[in-house]
N, C-alpha and C positions, 0 to 999 in steps of 0.2 A: 903235821906240813899247813902252814898260813895259806892264803889266796883271798888277799884284797883287792878285787875286782870292781871296783865300784865307780868306776870313774864315768862311767856314760849314764848311771845311777846319780851320781852328782851332779852333773848337769841337768840330768830332769829331776831332779831336786828343788835347785836354783831356779829353774824355769817355773817352777808352781808355786813356790815361794811369792818369788816376783808377783806371780799374777792374783797371788790370794792379798798381797798386800795391794794393790792398784787395783783391784775388787771392790777393798774394805775404803780406801777413800777415795773411790769415785763419786763421781754426780749421779743416785740412781734414780733410773723413773718412776719407779713402782708396778714394770712387766712383771708378769705373772711368769714370767721363766725364769724373772733373778733369784726366786728359790733355790729353783731346779737348778740351775747353775752354779749356785755356792756349794750347794748339795754333791754337783759332781764336780767341782772345785775340791773341794775338802776329800773328797774318795780320791782323788788322784794325788794328791799331798800323801796321804793317809797310806797309801799303797806301795807309794816310790819310797816312802819312809821307812815303814815293814822292810820293804825292801832290803836296802842298806842293811839297817841293823841285826837283820836277819844274815848275811854274811859275816855279822861279827862274831854273834850269838853259835852261829856254824864250827867256823874257824875256834870259837874260845871251845866249845863242846870237843872240838877232835883235839886240842890240844888239852882238854881234862881240866879247863880254866872258865868253863862256864858248866853251872847246871843245868843236868841235859833236861829237866820241867823248863826250867826257864825257854834254854833254846827250842823245842816245842811249841812252846805258847808262844814267841816271837813268829817260826817260821808260819805254824796253823795261822796265824792271824794274820800275816800276808797273804795266805792262801784265800782267808775269809775277805780281806780289804778290796782281791782282784775281783771276786765274786760280786759284792757290793758295789764297786764299779763298774762294772758290766750294768747292774740293777740301776747303777745312778746314768748312764748315755742312754737306759732304756726307760728312762723316768722325766729327762730331759724333752727326748723326743715324743711322751705323750701327752707330755703340758707343751709343747707346740702346735699338738696336734687338737686335743680335746678341752687346751685349756685346764678349768676349775670344776669342768662338770662333771655328772655322776660317773660316764662313762672311765674318765681318766680315775677315777679313783675303786668301780672295782678290778683296770686291771692291779692297780698298785694293792691292794687286794692280795691280787696275786703272787703277785711279786712278794710280797710279805712271807704269803704260807712259801714261796718255795723256798726261802731265804730261812725259814723258821724253822725248814728239816734241814736244809744246809749246811750252816752254823757249827748245829748239835754235831751234826757227822763229822765235820772236820776235822773238828776239837776232837773226838770221841775215837774213828778211826787212826789206825798208823800210817807214820809218816817217817822217813828216813832219809835220810842224806848222803853227796859226797861229794869227797871236797882231794881235790890234787893238787899240781902244778899252776895246769891248764884252764881247771872248771870249777865249780861249784853251785853246788844246784840240788832240790828236793824233789822228790819222790816219794810214791805209796798211794795209796788209798784214797786218804785224806788229800794230797794233791791231786787227786782225778777228780773225785766230786769237786773240790769246787771250781777246777778248771773247764769243767761239763755246766755245770751251774752259769759260771760268766760266760762260757760258750754259748750255752741255749740265747741268755739275754740278749748277745748281740746279734745272731742270727734275726728273732723278734725283731729287733730293731731296724736289721734293715727290710725286713718283711713288710712293716709298719713304713718305712719311708716308699716304697714301694707300691702300695695300696693308696697310701693318701698321700702321693707326691705332690698332686694339683692342691691339696688342704695345703702344703707348710710352702715356708717360709724360703724362697730358691736357694737363700744361701745358706739358712738353716739345715736345708733338709741335704746340699755338699755335703759343706762342712762335719757336720753327722757320721754319712756316710762313709767319706773319705777317715774319719777317725776310728768307725766302729772298721774297717779294710784295715789301716794300722795295725791297730790290735790285735788285729786273728795275725795278717802276715805276723809281727815279729814275734810271736807266742810261737809261730808254728817252724817258725827260722831259730830259736831259742833253741825248740826242743829239740834240734836235730844237729844244732852247732852250739855247743853250752861253751864255749870260749869265750862267745861275744854276747855279752847282756845287753840288751836293745830294749826290751821291753818295757824300764821305765823309761828311759830317754825318750821312747818312742810316744807313750804317752805323755810323757811331759811338751814337746814339740806338736802332740796335736790339740792338746790342749789351748796351749799359746796358739794355733791356728786357728780353731773353734772364737776363743777370745777376741782375735782379733777382726776375725769378719764375721762374728755374733751380737758381741757383748760387748765390744768396745763404744764408749760412752763416746768417740769422737764422732762415729758416724748417727750416732741421735744427737750432736747438739749443734744448736747455732755459732760456730766460731768465734761470732762477733759482738754477740748477746751475752751465751753464756748459755742460753734457755733452751730446751727442747728442742727440734727441730717437725716438721710435718710427719717425716716418717715415725719419728718417735708417739706422736700424737695416731698414727691409726693403730701402733704396735700395742697404747698403753691401754684403748679402749678395745681394739680385742680382747686385751683380758680384762678389765672391766663388766664388761658381756659376759665371759665365760663363769668367773666369781660369781655373775649376781651380783652386782655393788652397784649403789646408785651415785650420780654426782650433780652440783652444777655447774654451767660453764658461762663463762663473761668471756662477750669479742670485743677486743679493743682497739681500734683503729683510729688514727690521725690522719685528720684531714690535709694538715700544712706540713706532715714532717719532710715528705720532698721539696715545700719550699725553703725549709730552715735546710736541708741539705745542701742547697742552692746556694744560701747565702753563708753560711758560716763552713762550709766541706765536710767533707766524708769523715774527718776524724771524728771534729766535734756533733755529726753524727751518731756514731757507732756511741758518741759517750751520753750521749741523751738518750740511745734504746737500754744501753745496759743498765742507764739508772734507775731507769722502766723496770724494769723484770728485777734488779737488786733492790726496787721498793715493792713490788708485788710478792716476792716469795718469805715476805716477811712473815706473809700471812700463816696460821695453819692450814695444817692437811692439802694445801696448794702446788699444782704443779702448771710451770707457763712456759708455752709452748710459741713460737715464732712462726707465722705463715712465709707461702714466698711471699706476697704483696708487703712483708713486715709490721704483719696487723699482731696480734696476742691473742693468745687463747687462752684463758687459765681454768683449767680443773678445781672446783671443790671436792673435797670429799665428803661425808654426808653430815656439811656442817648444817645444823640447821638453826646459825643466824646469817644466813645468806644476803635474806635484805640488808641489815644490816650494813655488811662487811659491803656489799655493793652500793653504799651509802658511801659510807667514809672512805672506796678508791675513784669515785664519782670528784668526791669535795676534794682530793688532793691534786687528782689531774687537771684538776680543772680550775686549780689555785695558780701561782707565778711558779714555776720548776726553774729550778736553779741547776743550770750544767755546768761546770767550768769556771763559775762567774757568772754566770751570762744569765741571767732570768728570762724567758721565754714563756709564751702557750701554749699550750699542748693542742686544745681544741681536740680533743677526744670525744669519740664516735664509739660510745657504750651499748650491746646487743646482754640481757641478763634471762638465762633463760632455768628456772628454779629445776630442782629435783624430779617435780610432779609432770615438767611439762618438756622434760629432754627426754628424747627418741632411743626408744630402748630396742630396738632394730638391729640395730648392724651399727660397726663405728663409721661406715659412708652414708649411712643415718642424720647419725650426728654434722658429721663433716660440713652433708650437705643442707641442715637445716640452720645453720650456721651462717653459711655462704648465702643463704636465703632472704635470712633476717639483718644482714650488712649491708645485700644490694638494696631491701627497704627502706632502708635508710638513710642509704648516700644516694639512694634516685629518687627525688622530688618530694623527700620529707624534709620539712622545717626543725623536728626535732631529733640531738644529737643523745637521746637516750630511749631506749625500749627495754621494761622487765616485758614477757614474755608472756602472756595466758591463756587463756581456750579461747578468747575468738581470738587472737591472732595463733594460734593451731587451725583453730578452723577455719581464718585464713589462708592460712600454706596449706590446709588438704582439703580445698578449694582450688589451691592456685596446683594441684599436683594432679585433679584431676585434669584439668585443664591440659597443662600439660600432658595426658595420655591422649588427651583428644587430638593434641597438634600434632605429636607422633604419629599416631593413625590415618588422620590427614594428610601426613605427609608422605606417609611408605603408599594409603593406599590412591594418591595424588589429586585429592577428597579438597585442594586451597582454591580457594573462587573468591578473584580479582573483581574488588565496587569499588567503585567510582563516586568522587566527590565533587558536581562539577565545578565549572571555573566561568566566573560569569564577564564579559567587558560592559565594562561602568558607560562606556562611552554608547554603547549598539542597543545594550541590555540582556543581548543575547547571549547564548551557551560557547566559548574560544576555545577550552578546554576542561580537565578533569586531571583530578588526583588520583592515581590508583591505590587503592587500599588494600590489606590483605584479609579474607575472613574463611573462617568454618563455622561448622553448623555440631552442637553437641546433639543428643541421645535425642533429641525430641524435634532435631531442626529446627532450634531458632540458630540465629549467627550473632555471632562471637566476635564482634570486634579485634579493630587495630591495636585498641590500648589497653587492650588486655593480653592479645596476641605478641604483639610484639617487647616488653619486658620479658615475658616467657622463653620466647624466643633467642633473648641475649642472655639470660642467665644459663640456656639448656645449650648454649652452643648451633641450636640449630638457623642463628638469623642467615647466615650465607645462602644456604637451602634455600629455604621461604623467600628471599629477596629474589631469586633467580629465580624460584615462580611462579609466583607474582610476576616476574617483570615478563616469562614468556608466554605466561598468559594475555598479558597483553598485547605482546607481537602476534600472537594468535589471533585475535579479536581482530587489528588492525589491517593483517595482513589477507582477511575477507573484506577485509571494507575500507573504501577509498577513506583517509580519515577527511581530507578535502572537504568532499563529499559530504561529510556527516557536521562539517563547521566546528571539527576536533583540531584545530589549530597546533595545540600542544596536547601529551599529558604528562604529569607530571609525576615519577617516580621517585620513592622515599629514600635516603643510603640511611643507613647506620652506621653509628657511629666504628663499630668492627666492620663492615664491607669497605669502609674507605679507607682502611690499614695495609687496605688489600691490596698486593703490589700490581697483581694484572687487575685489577678491578674492570675498570677502565677498557683493557682487550676484550675479556671478558664479558662485557656488554656488548662491546660492538661488532663482536662473534653473535653474538644470538640475532640482532637486529640485521645484521648479513644474513643469515639462514631465513629468517623470513622475509629478504628484501625487502625493509625498512631506512628508509631515511633519516638522519638524525636529527635534522629539523624536526620527527614530530615528537622529540621528546626532551624534559626537564629533567634533570637529574636533581634533586632537589638534599643537603649537605645543612647539620648543622653546627655551630659552631662549637661544640664538644669534640666532634671531629678532628676539626681544626688547629682544636691548640694538643690533640693527642699527636696526632702526626701529620705537621704540617709539610715537609717537603713531599710526603706518598700525597694526601691530601691536593695539593696542587700539580703534582705528574698527571694525578688520572682526571682532572679537571682539563688541563692542557690537552690532554689525548681525545676527549670526548665534545670538548669546544670544537676540535681541529678535524673530528667526522659529522660537524654541523648541528652539533649537537648544544640547549643553552643547560646554565647551569643555575640556581639557586639557592641562596641563603634563606632555611628556614627558621621560625622561629627567633627570626630578628626582635630585639629588644628584652629577651631573657637572659642575656648574658654584658660583659665588659669589651670585650674584644670585634664586635661585631666591627665598626669603620673602620682599623685597621686592614681587617678581611676585605673589605671591600677596594679597597685603595692597591692592593697587592692583587689579587684573585682576581681571574676572570670570570665576575659575574655578574648576568642581565636582570636577573629578579629580584629580586628582595620582598620575602612572605614575614609580613609582620606576624611578631606573636599573637595568639590569641588571651594570652593575659593582662600583656600591655594595652592592647585596643578597649579589653576593659576598666583596665584603668586609666587608657586614654584620652578615649573617647564619647564622654559623656558630659553633657550638658551643666551637669551641677558642681562641677570640680574644673573654673576655669585655668587655674596653673596647670594641673595637668594636661589640659586639652591644649593647652598652648605650645607643650612640650609638645607631646603630640604633632600639633598642627607642624611645627617646626623640624621635625622629623623626616617627615614626611620631602617636606619641599627642600629640605637637603637633600634628602636620596635621589629626586629628582634632581635638582641640580648636577648631582652626580652622575646623569643618565641612565640613573637607575631604574627600569619597570618596576613599581610600589603593587603589591599582593596583598588586602587583607584574609586573613582567615577565619574562623569560629564567630562569622556576626552571626548578633540573636535576635535584635530589633533591630525595627526603620532610623532611630536614631544616632545606632550607628554608623547605620549606610550613610544618611544624608551624610555625617558630620565627615567619614572616611570621604566621602563624594568629595565633598567642598574641599578637604586640603590636598585635591592629586592623587587619591591611589586610582590603579586604570581596572582591575581584577580584584573580584570580592568573594570568598566563597563559604558558606555558612548554612544552617539551621532556617534559619530567616527565608532561604531563598530554595534550597534543596536536604535534604539528608544525602548521605552516601546510600546508589542505589544501583544493584547492580547491572547486566551491560542491558538487559533489552530492557530497562527504563530507563536507563542514559538515552540508548537512542531513540525510544519512544516523544523524552524531553527532545533530542535534537531533532524529532518531528521527521525523522529519513526511517523508510524500513529499510533492513539491511541484515544479511548472513551473520548473526552467532553464535553458530556450531562451533563447540568445540575452543571457545574461549580462555577454557582451564579451570 
């Protein structure tokens, strides 16, 4: 009697073969799980294939058309493939948990030993088969030992998923758990219902689910550029660390790419980024990743020619770049980290280092290239220690507000002060604003820091009459991040109300970067602050290009000249620059703006600024930044400074 009940198996085989093709042709990142998935996929395909072939051989043997020895070999090979499939699922799970470290190798040794006992037993022990018009199946000791081994591996897999659930990718954990459960359930169902052979189609559907959930290249690729995304980078780095591999890194950003996007459009911008990816991927042993900010992170394998490759990449990217027949300048900013300076702690350490050096390059540097050496590594380590100090100070509320006195040129007396954040190191030495703020910006603590400083100032002023102090106004620096917050003005006003302070006691200082990044938000916040009685100043005027336009459109009452502009423009030895400086101050006065000069270091600067028409001055020539007690002493008043923050 012939029973070719293979419809479900054929569906499963088609799904498996389709995935083999897709997995073979897809762009691979080199994840540590890639090989484990390939083994799993081949095991699935092999088990379904031998399931189908065994149905033909059983029918052939029943009709006397297939040698019994061939039928036994095929049927027992199918049993072996099922046990190997369960072991492949176990291996896939171990790879996710342990990567390539020694723990995985120990467990795999146990897997090999168990299979080494199972496979010979399957082929040696007897196997029987049954076929009629409704059902076809094999049974016997051979089947029992193979199924038992497979069951052991599936149970172990589920146990390890439960034990190590926090260490596993949530998608992989759920997908493998569902796959194991489906395999077990279908095998149990088939054991009690021989007419419906569901095991193979269940395995086929299960591996498709695993692929789409975990190994689908679309989840790791940037669809515009064809490069890998940040999710892929994190997975890739985890694999690198678990296998003890070494690598070198490039971080490439393009300062003008947003401008080019605005000028030439979205389609051109995508073509440009894609052409860069195609160029970078021509280098050997390279993986290219896109960050969320459209920077590129290029990971080189253990290359011995890294510096020469970096040189060629810099040279080519700095040349005119042709995109769709248009020649453009990319203006790349490049950070290179040789393999000896790559942090090998974990994936987050690598990404954090790249972000740190990218911020160093973008903020205040006149360079377009950094090769990270030991000196820069030590500087970063110092930065990391400062970040730890800042975190500790924030947690223990040990942020101090110091003050840079602001003098009225007309009277020579203190008329205000600029509040600055300070923390102390383990020795009690003060760490200033210029070191704290970049760290706070990069680490995401700038908002909390800004509010802590402002509350400290408000506590001080609430316990002392600012006007009796002679402090007409206190300057509060607002970072770019703060200015981009929709609730900034409301939050500041709430704090002033909490301490019963009027807005007239404060000048909120913003810089042009904040205006260029989020103009509408800045204007909204300025409007609310000035409505409450606060004054608003543009800080670091003269450091950019858009300030004069900003002054005509925003409700700005005070302009603080940039210290670098003052150094260049207010010195007698350069008549041309001095003329420019004098003209800028006169223009601002004609616009009705009060002009303040910061960072004054000598008498010559002071006299020239005074002659130009500057009303307020501050800098080391008059006084360093001081704590609250010293400020009050300078003001000549004896007041309460308790709990100033």
